[in-house]
C-alpha positions as CSV (number, residue, x, y, z in Angstrom):
1,M,116.8,123.8,86.9
2,T,119.6,124.5,89.4
3,N,120.4,121.8,91.9
4,Q,120.7,123.7,95.2
5,L,121.1,120.5,97.1
6,K,124.6,120.0,95.6
7,M,125.7,123.2,97.5
8,Y,125.0,121.3,100.8
9,F,125.7,117.7,99.6
10,P,128.7,118.0,97.2
11,M,128.7,114.2,96.7
12,I,125.5,114.5,94.5
13,R,126.5,114.0,90.9
14,E,125.4,115.9,87.8
15,R,123.3,114.2,85.2
16,E,126.2,114.0,82.7
17,E,128.4,112.3,85.2
18,L,125.8,109.6,85.8
19,L,125.1,109.1,82.2
20,D,128.9,108.8,81.5
21,E,129.2,106.1,84.2
22,I,126.2,104.2,82.9
23,S,127.6,104.2,79.4
24,R,131.0,103.0,80.5
25,K,129.6,99.9,82.3
26,D,127.8,97.4,80.1
27,S,125.7,95.9,82.9
28,L,124.5,99.4,83.9
29,R,123.9,100.5,80.3
30,I,121.8,97.4,79.5
31,L,119.6,97.9,82.6
32,Y,119.3,101.6,81.9
33,E,118.3,101.1,78.2
34,Q,115.5,98.8,79.3
35,L,113.8,101.6,81.3
36,S,111.0,103.7,79.8
37,S,111.8,107.3,79.0
38,E,109.7,108.4,82.0
39,T,111.5,106.0,84.4
40,K,114.9,107.1,83.1
41,K,114.0,110.7,83.8
42,E,112.7,109.9,87.2
43,F,115.8,107.8,88.0
44,L,118.2,110.6,86.9
45,D,116.2,113.2,88.8
46,F,116.4,111.1,92.0
47,C,120.1,110.4,91.6
48,T,121.0,114.0,91.0
49,G,118.9,115.3,93.8
50,M,116.5,117.2,91.6
51,K,113.6,115.2,93.1
52,G,113.3,113.1,96.2
53,A,111.8,109.7,96.8
54,K,108.0,109.7,96.8
55,I,107.7,108.4,100.3
56,L,104.0,108.3,100.3
57,R,104.0,105.7,97.6
58,D,102.7,102.4,99.0
59,S,106.1,100.6,98.7
60,F,108.1,103.2,100.7
61,F,105.4,103.8,103.2
62,K,104.9,100.1,103.9
63,E,108.6,99.6,104.5
64,V,109.0,102.7,106.8
65,M,105.8,102.1,108.7
66,N,105.9,98.3,108.8
67,P,104.5,97.4,112.3
68,E,106.4,94.2,112.3
69,Y,109.8,95.9,112.1
70,A,109.2,99.1,114.2
71,P,105.7,99.3,115.6
72,Q,106.5,102.5,117.5
73,R,106.7,104.4,114.2
74,L,103.2,103.5,113.1
75,E,101.9,103.8,116.6
76,G,103.3,107.4,116.7
77,L,101.7,108.3,113.4
78,L,98.3,106.8,114.2
79,G,98.5,108.5,117.6
80,I,99.0,111.9,115.9
81,L,96.2,111.2,113.4
82,L,93.7,110.0,116.0
83,G,94.7,112.4,118.7
84,R,95.1,109.6,121.2
85,K,97.9,107.1,122.2
86,V,97.6,103.8,120.4
87,R,99.3,100.4,120.8
88,I,99.5,97.9,118.1
89,V,97.9,94.7,119.4
90,K,98.2,92.4,116.4
91,V,99.4,92.5,112.8
92,L,97.0,90.5,110.7
93,P,98.3,88.4,107.7
94,N,98.2,90.4,104.5
95,D,96.3,87.7,102.6
96,S,92.9,89.5,102.5
97,T,91.9,88.7,106.0
98,R,88.2,89.6,106.1
99,I,86.0,90.7,109.0
100,A,82.4,90.9,107.9
101,D,79.0,91.7,109.4
102,E,75.7,91.7,107.7
103,T,76.0,95.1,106.0
104,S,79.7,95.5,105.2
105,L,83.0,93.8,104.4
106,L,86.2,95.1,105.9
107,I,89.8,94.2,105.0
108,T,92.1,95.1,107.8
109,D,95.9,95.0,108.4
110,I,96.3,95.7,112.1
111,I,94.4,95.9,115.3
112,V,95.3,98.6,117.7
113,E,94.3,99.4,121.3
114,L,93.5,103.0,122.2
115,E,94.8,104.5,125.4
116,D,91.4,104.1,127.1
117,G,91.7,100.3,126.6
118,S,89.1,100.1,123.7
119,S,90.2,98.2,120.6
120,Y,90.0,99.7,117.2
121,C,90.6,98.1,113.8
122,Y,92.7,100.1,111.5
123,L,92.0,99.6,107.8
């Protein structure tokens, strides 16, 4: 597979260059050898620009959209998804906070207020 990103980002290294650097440094070689074959391939694909980061994975998404760091990012996304402006009112502790009624159990992360002033729990 040809790496077309290298044409635009010449600092992206080839797989052989990375493997050579890994093999020359004991600390890198030891860490790399502990990876599974699948993880090694994913790591090399990422470092060579063959594949990008899977930003929709929970860990990436939580960092980028963390309402405690930059609430405007998540407010913007939720506003687009809901088709209305939203404002984050409160970030609930992520220790399984539960809001329950007689028929259901909800686990929620944040409470937002819609532009018309009504509150809405985002799950």
